[in-house]
N, C-alpha and C positions, 0 to 999 in steps of 0.2 A: 393844534388845529389849523394855525395858518399853512403848514405844509400841508395838509388833506385839502385845505380849499384849493391851494395851489394845483395840487394833481387831479382835481377834479377835470378841468378843461381837457389835459392829457387824455384822460381814460376816456372822456367823452369824444374825442378826434380819433381817439382809438378803433372805438364801437361804431362811430360814423364809416370811419375807411374800411372795415372788416365787411360790414352790411354791404358798401356798395363792391367790394371785392368780389363778394359772395353771390349779390343778386342784381349787379349793375346799378347805375346811378338812377333816381326816381327820373321817368320821363324817356328813359333810353330805350331802344328797341329790346334788349332783354329783360329788362325790369316790367316793361309793360307787358309782353309775352308772359312772364310768371305769374303777375297779378291775373292776367286773364285766364289763365290756366287753374289758380287757385279758386278764384269765383267759380269756374266750371266744377270743380271738386266740391264744392262749398255748397252748390247748388244742386247736387245729385239727392236723388231720394233715397230716404232712410230704409233698411232692412224691413222696418216694421209696416212703412208704406207701401211697399213693393210687395210685404207678404199680404196685405188687404187686397191690393190687385189680384192676386191669383187666387184668394180666395172668393171672391167675386166671379173669376171665371171657371172656378171648380163647382160654385155653387148649385149650377142644373145639372149636375153630372150625377150618376146612379153612384150610391155607394158601396155598392157590392158587384160592380164590374170593372174589369180594367178596359184600357181605351186601346183601339188599335194605333194611334199615333198620338204622341204628347208635345209635337212639335210645336202646334199650333199655341198651346198653352202658355208656352215660354217664349214668345216672340216679343220685343221691348214694347213698353207702355204707348198704347196708340193715342191719337189725338182726342179721341172721343173717351177714351177713360181718363185722360190729362185734364178735360173739360169736366168731368163728373168729379173727380179724387183731388186735383190740386197736385197730384204727381206730375214732373215734369215727362213732357211726351218724350221718346225714344229713351227711356232710362231702362238699361238692359237687367235682364234677371240674373242676379247672381249664383254662383255655384251651389252656396248655401241653401238655396230654396228651389235651385234645379233638380237636385237629387232627389228629394222626396216626391216632387212630380213624377219623375221618370220612372219611379218604381211603380207607379199603374199602369205601366206598357204592357199590353196584352199582346204576346207575340211566343212563337214557338221557344222551348226552354233553350235551345242552343244559344238564339240571338238574346237572350237573357242575361245569360253567362257571360257570352262574349263582351256585351256593353257592361259587364260589373254589376248589374242588378243582383244578379244571384250571386253574394259573396263566399259562400262555403257550400260544402256538402251537405250540411245539415239543414240549410234554407231550400236547396234543391230537394229535398224528402220532402218539404213542405209542400212543392208544386207537382210532384211527380205523379200521385194519386189521382189527379185529374185526367193524365195521358193514360196511364193504367187503367183507369174506369172506362174511360172511352173504347180503350182497345179491348176490355173482357167484354163488355158489352155487347159486342159485335158478334157475338155468340148466338144471341138472342134476334131471331129474324123478327119478330113482332116490333113494329115501331115502338108503341106502348109500353111493352114489356124493356125494350132496349133501353127507354128513358128512364123507366123506372129501377132498373138494375144500375144503369150510372149513376144516379143520385144515392141509391142503397150502398153501392162501393164507397162514393165519398165520405157519404155519412159515419159508415163503418171505421174508414181509414182516419178518421178525428178521435176515436176512441181513446181512452185515457190507458198508456202502457203499464203494466205492472210487472214486479219481478216475481217469479213464482218459486217454490221450493221442490225438491225432489224431482227435478226436470219434466215439469209439468209446464204445459203451454196455456196461453189463452186460447180461447174460442176462435176459431176460423171461419171467415166470411162463408165458406161452404157447408159450416156446421148448422147455420142458424136454421131454427125450423121453416121460415117463410122463403129462404133460399132454396132450401132441397124442396120446398113445394111445386116451385117453377123449373127445376132442373130437367124435368122430362122435356123442358121446350128448349133446351139450350143445344145447338148444333155445332160441332166444332169442324169446320170442315178445312180443307187446305189452303185456303185463301185465309180465314181466321187465324189460324196457325203462324201461316206467314208471316201477316200483319203483326202477332206478336213478336215474332223473331225479331222482325224488323225494328220495333220499337226498343225491343232490348237489346240487339246490339248498338242502336244509336244511343241510347240512354246510357249504356255500360260503356262506350267510347268517350261520352261525353264526360262521365265522371273521372275516367282515367286522364283524359287530357285536361281539364279544368282544375282538377283538384289532386295530381299525382302523390302527392305528400301526406294526405289524409286518409284513414281507414274507410271505409264504408259504413256509415252509420245504420244502427239497425232499421229505422224506419225507411229506409232507401232499400236495404236489404230486401225487406218485407215485399216491397213493391218488383224490386226483380225476380224474387222468386213467384211471385204471380205471374209474372210474364213468362217466366221460364216453363211453368207447369202448363200456361196456355199453348204456348209454341212446342212443348213435348220436348225439349233438349234435355233433359236428364242433369241438370246441373244442381250441385250440392251447395247451399250457402249454410254458413255458420256465424252465428250473431254473436257480437261481443259479450262475453259473461262480466258479471258483478264478481267481484273478488271477495267481497263481505259476505256474499249467501252460496258461494261455490260449493258444492256438494262432495268434492273430491272425485268426480268423476266426470266422464263425457258421455253424452248421446251418441250413437252409433254413426251419426251422419259425420262425426268430425272424423273418423277413422275413414269413412268413404270419401271425404275432401281430401283427405290427407294421400289417400290412394290414387284418387284422380289428380292430384296435384303429380304425385311420381311418374306418371306417363309424360306429363311434360319439363319435369327438371333434374332428372336423374341423371346424375354425374355433372351437373351444370355448375357456374360458379355461386349461385344461390345455394346449391346442395354441398359443396365442398366448404363453403363461408362457414355454415352453421352445422357442420359436421351431420348431416343425414345420411341416414341409411334407407333410402327409398325400397330397396330390394327387401330388406328385412320387413317393411312397414306393409308392402305388398301382399308378404307371406301371414298377416295377422288375420287369425278367421275365428275369432272366439265371441262373436257378439251373440249376446244373450239379456235376458229380464231377469234384474235384481231385484228382490223381494223389497216392498218399499218404494221403488222408484217407477217413475210413470212411463219409461221409454228404456228401449234396448241400450246398453251399453258395452263396451269391452274395456277388460279387465287389463290385458296388455298394453294397449294404447294409453290407458291414464298412467300404468307404470313406468310406460316408456317416458312421458311427458314428467311424472316426478324425479325419475332418475336424470334426466337432460338439467330439470332445475336445481336437483343436488337438495331436495328437501325431504324431511321425514315425512313418511305417510300420516304419522299420528299425529303432527301439528296443523291440523286442519281448521283451528281458532286463530291462526295468524294470517292477517289480511296481505300481507306482504310476501309470505310463502304462499298464498293462494294465488297471488298474482304470478309469481315467477313459473307456475305450473300451468296459469292459462296461456301465459305469453308462448311457451313453448310449444301450447297446441296451435296457437295462431302461426308460428314460424312453421311447424310442420305442414299446416293448411294452407299457407300463404294467406290466409284470411279474406278469402274468397277472390282474390286476386286471380290464382289459376283457373278458378271456374269461368272467369271473365272470358279468358283466352281458349280455354278448352271444357266445356265444347259448345260454348257459345261464338267464340269467333271473333272478338274484339281485336283489332288490329288499327291503331293510328295511321291515317295516312302517311304522315313524315316518319314513320318507324318508331320503335321502343327507345332510343337516344333523347330523343327531347323530354318526354315523361320522366327518366332517368334524372336528367338535369334538372327538372321543375321541382322532384321530390327531394332531391339535395340541396337546392336552394331552400327549401323549407328546413329540413336539417339545421341548415346555417342562421336561419333565422330564430331557430328554436334555440340551439346552444347558445346565441348571443346573448338572449334572453335572461340565461342562468346567473351571469355576474350581479352581484347586488342583491338576487333575489332570496328573501327569506324562506320562500316556499316553492321548491324546485322541483320536487320529485316529478309533479305531473309535468314540469316543462319535459324534464329529462325523457319520460315514458314516452311522450310523443314525437320526441326526436327520434327515438329509438324505432317507433312504427314508422316514421319516414324514411330513416334510415333501410329498414327491411322493405319497405316499396321501392327504394331505390336499387336495392341490390336484385329485387326480382325484375325490373324493367331492365336493368343493364345485363343480366343474363339472358334474356331474349335477342340482344344486340348479337351481333357477329363479332370475331376478335377484334377487327380492326377500329369496330365501333366501341367496343368496350376499353380499349387501349386509347381511344381519342377523348371518352369520356370521364375514363381515371385521369387522365393529363390536365382535363379543364378542370377537375375537383381541385386538384392541387391550386391551380390559379384562381378558383373562386373562393377557396378558402385563405389565400393570402391577401384579397382585398379585405377581408373581415377584420374585426378587433384583433389584437394579441392575444387575450384570453380566449377568444374563439377559435384562434388557429390552434392554440395551445390544447384546448380541450379535445380537439380533432385529429390533434397528429397522431396519436396511436391507432385511432381509427382508420384513418386512410393508409397509415402504415401496415395494419392487419389486412385490409383490401389488397394492398399491391403484393403482400406476402403471397395471399391465397392466389392471385391472379398468376404470379409466375410459378406456382407449383406448390407452396409450401403449405403447412398445416399451424393453426392459431393454437391447437394443444401441444405444439413442442415447446417445453419450456426452456431450450436454449435459444429461442428466439426472444430477444429483449424488445420492451415498449413496442408492442403492438395488444391490440385489444379487440374482443370480440362485444360488440357495441348491441346489449339487450337493456331494455328499459327499467326491468323491477330487480328489485334486490331485498335482501333482508337485513345488510346489517351497513347500509348506507352507500351511496352510489358513489364510484370512483368518480365520474365526471363532474359531479356536483363539489367534491373535495379537491378538483386538479387545480 
């Protein structure tokens, strides 16, 4: 007990000396400045108090309309507000409260994407119907009818989407009886088609630049298709099919989309990597209506997809097997990327190298999520889709840009965790092998992989 009592003054002295060394002696300039800063921090308004200030600012605004400017809502607390609420004047609005308010901004879609308010292609698809509705309604010269059809298009775009069997499709806007009743008042002029084409190119370019590693979601495809019909450009879009209700065949538009892609990609890096004989695809001409199906189909195209997937045509009840066949159709058609370039005419001002880099960053981010994840198949599938888009954009670059981007890929991969680089090593080796003239189907070439997303017996990337 005496030893402990004797040690206490020493411990106290050590604590005091440590406090003075860290903060300065009480009354010293260093200590006084620290206490003043701590007092200011302690008097800062809480998140709850600042939220109440924002709620008061928003109270008189409409709930169903956006704002042309949100900056005035996010200024620091004013003297008047401080007197009314007790919150210290000059308190800034923190980022956690700023972001929800900024989402109320009403601005061109490109501005919303640039500011990060539209974070994904799926969110973009929710906003596009407003743009398409206004563009489509321009064909009606009567102002009242134009307003009506704008509202009609917006309401129709919010309908629930259904998955149908036997290649059936949901009712289209132009098939509605009341739309058909006013179709006689619709006049598509050169200006109207030009406006639709301009909107189509702008939207397609925005999609490629902002979300290069993401496939175009079905709702956005519907809007692009509506603009394409209005612009009369003849583009063919193909939806993403559900593997669990796949009917074992494809409607004829998949063959037309693949043949259109052949005009753009025959002999390209994309075609060599996926070993696509586009000359043979251009020669397929067996489209006809099969009993029990609601659309024309091509038996040869479906057989080609099954052959490339390596699946038994009798194994239609396997979701994984269906997925491999659907993915081959996506590869052959480029899943709408070729349609955006030709005939629509999308071309980023900075060239195709930057979308290729952006798509590969998505590949790296997704592959990085595989480690330690027990449910990885969806992530692997999305990474393979992003890789396909990387190859497509890369194929549109010149040889020098291709060489530069492939070299950059190695550097970008090296920045990632070791397990990510290990999984991507055979993928990049395969790309380099094809770029230098090789084939991925050559059994003599070791440690190379053709990266696809679906597999029926476990994916090699998951188990790497």
